[in-house]
N, C-alpha and C positions, 0 to 999 in steps of 0.2 A: 258296256252294253251296247248294242246297235241303236241306231236312231229308232223310234216307236213306227212301226207303218199299219196304216188303216186297212182295216176290212168290214165286212158289212154281210148281211144275210139274211131273209124274209122269215119272220116268225108270224105266221097270219097275216092278219093286212100290216103288221108293221115291220118297218127295217131297219133291224139293231147295228149301229155301227160301235165298233171297238178298235180300240189301239193294241199292236202286238210288240212287247217288249223281250227281246231275247238275251238271254245271258250263256253263259258257260255253262255246259253242262253240272260241273262240279256245284258250280252256283245255284241255279234252279233245276231240281228234279226232278219236277213235275209242272203241270199246266195250271195256273192259281187265278182266278179271276176278282175283278175288282171294281166297285159301282165307287165312281170318286166324290168328293162333297157337291161337286158342279153336277152331278148325273153323266159325267159321262165314263165311259166302260174300256178297263184296260186288263189285259190279259199278259201276264208274267209266262214265258215260255222256255223252258231250254234252246238251244242253238241248234240242235240237232232233231227237234219236234218238227215235222212238216206242216203246210198248211190244211190237209185232211184232218189230221188228227185236234191241231187248233180248234178248227171250224167244228169237229164235232164235241170237243169239250165244251164250248160253249153254247153250243145248242143242246144240249144236257142240262145247262141252265138257263135255258132261255127265258122259260116262265117265272124262275126268280129273280132274273135280271129285270126283264120288262116291268115287273112289279117294284122292285126297288126304283129306276129309274123315274115311274108313274110319280111314287110317292114324294122322291124328290124334285119332280117339276114342279106337283102342285104344290108343295111349301113354298119354292122359290117363287112362282107366280103369285101366292097369298100376301108375299110378304110387302108391306107397304114401302112405298119408295121415300129414300132419303132426302128431304129438304134443308138439312143442316140449319135450322134455327132453334130459337129457346121453345123447351120444351120438349122436343125428342129426348127418347131413351138411348143411354149409351150403355154398352155393357164395360166393364172392367175386373179382371178374375174372378168372371161370374157373379158380380155385385150389380144391378140397378141404379144407373144414376142418371139425373138430368142435364139434359146441355142446356146451358146460359149463357148467351150471347151480349157482350156489353159491349157499347160504344164508349171505349176509352182509348185516346189517337197518343196518349204519352207511354202506355203499356200495349200498345199494337204489338201482337205476335205473341203474346203471352197465353201459356193455357198451364190451368192448376186447378187440382182438386180443393172444391170447398164444400163440406159436409158431403151434402147426396148430390151437389151438383160439381160438374164436368165444365169451367168455367173459362170461356175465350175472350181474350180482349182485340177488338179491331177497332180502328179508325173509324169505320162506317160499316155497316152488317153489309155482308157480301157471302153468298153460300158457297162459291168457288174458294173463297180465301180460307172460310172456315173448315170446310172439306179437308183443304192442303193443309192447316194447321192441324187438325186433329190427327190426320194420317202422319206427321210429324212426330205429335206427341207420343202416338202409340207404339210408333216405330223406336222411341227413344226407351219407353217403360217396357217395351222388350228386351232389349238388350241387356237392361238390369234383370228383369224376370227370367229368360230365359239361361244368364250364364249363373244364376243364383240355382234354379230348379236342377240345370244339367248336373251340379257338383252335388247336389245333393240326392240326387236320383242315380249318379253313376258308383257314389261312395259304395254303397254294400255289393257291387257288382263284380265279382272276383276276376273277370276277363278283361275289364278294364283296368288298364293298369295306367293311363294318362287319359285325361281327358280330350277328346277329338276336336278338330278345329271345326268350329261352327258358324256359317252365316245364315244372315236373316236375308227372305227373299218374298214378298205379297206373290202368293201364287193362289187361281181359281181353280184346282185340281186335285191339291194336296194339304196337308195340315205338315209334310217333311217329307224327307228322305235320306238316306245314305246312298253315298257313292261307293263304289268299288273300290275307290282310294282309302274310304274310312272317315269321310267328308261329311258333315251334317247339315243338312240346311231346314231350317225351321219357318211358317210362318208367321210374322210378325203379329197377325190378326188375334192369332193363339191368346194371346195376351187378354183378349177378354173374354177366354175361357174361367170355368173353374177350376183350380191348381191341380186336381185331381185331374182333370185332361189334360193340361199342359203337361203331367206328370208320367200321363198314359202315352201321349206322340214323343216323348223326350223318350223312354224306355223302350217303346217298340223301336225306334233307329237305333238306341243302341244293342239291343238284340240282335240286332242286322249286323252287328260287327263281328259278332259269332256263328249268324246261321244267316247267310246270307237271301235264301229265299223265302217264301212262306208255307212251308211244309209242317208237317208234324213238330219236328224237331223244335221248328221256330216256334209254333204255339203251345209245344210243351214248358220251353222257357218262358215264354209270356206268365204262363198258368203258375209256374213257379216263382216268379216275380211279384205279378199283382195276380191273384186268384181272381178279383173281381172286373177284369180287363173288361170283360165285354158288355158288362152293363156301364160301365164308363165308356166306353167308344159309343153306345147305345145314346147315351146322353150326349156327346158330342155331336153325333151325327143329326139330332134331333135339333139342335141350337145352330146349325151352318147357318138358317137363313138370314140369323141375327147376327152372324160374326163376319160373313163373306162380303156384305152388299156395298161394304166401303171400301172393298178391293180396287 
């Protein structure tokens, strides 16, 4: 896959910007348009598609793109800023917990779940330290959860003969991706989402091991493996402002 290149065009008074990712024709048979969780627009196109065809395809979906981007930006703009102090709400596996910051020098650096709380112990309250400790805790939990869910989701898939290599990387634009070589990258902030959302993202990427593009065959494969995936995706999209701010 070539490095994404940037394009833009006018839609009324609005300037729509998007990135184009080109792939060999055998992997991308048509032009596919995605609006990412942060509101950016990405277009997957066959390598032999010219700019005219790509821009024409995006123009056809301009109204939908404009509305999706506006909805996401409104949701992100209304999300409260994190202060990393006691009483804030945190998510883990779709359940809501309350952050409790404890001044406890002997236990400085520890993060643990206690009932309805996620407790962070610090020598003295410091928002930046609490933030860093929570990120590290989420990353540790994500490694455990993603490994477990990958094995469970892959088990019934006949085209997955061995679990693919996986890495975790905090991303602002994606929940996951699958490289041409078959390596999965998953966003550790997914561990905040309900399990069915985690399973959907993992399944989506595993389907790319068989169907590299987002064409009809890819969506038929998703439908066969998880008939209700569209509702799950909608639920995940609706949580983006609560899951992504800690990135």
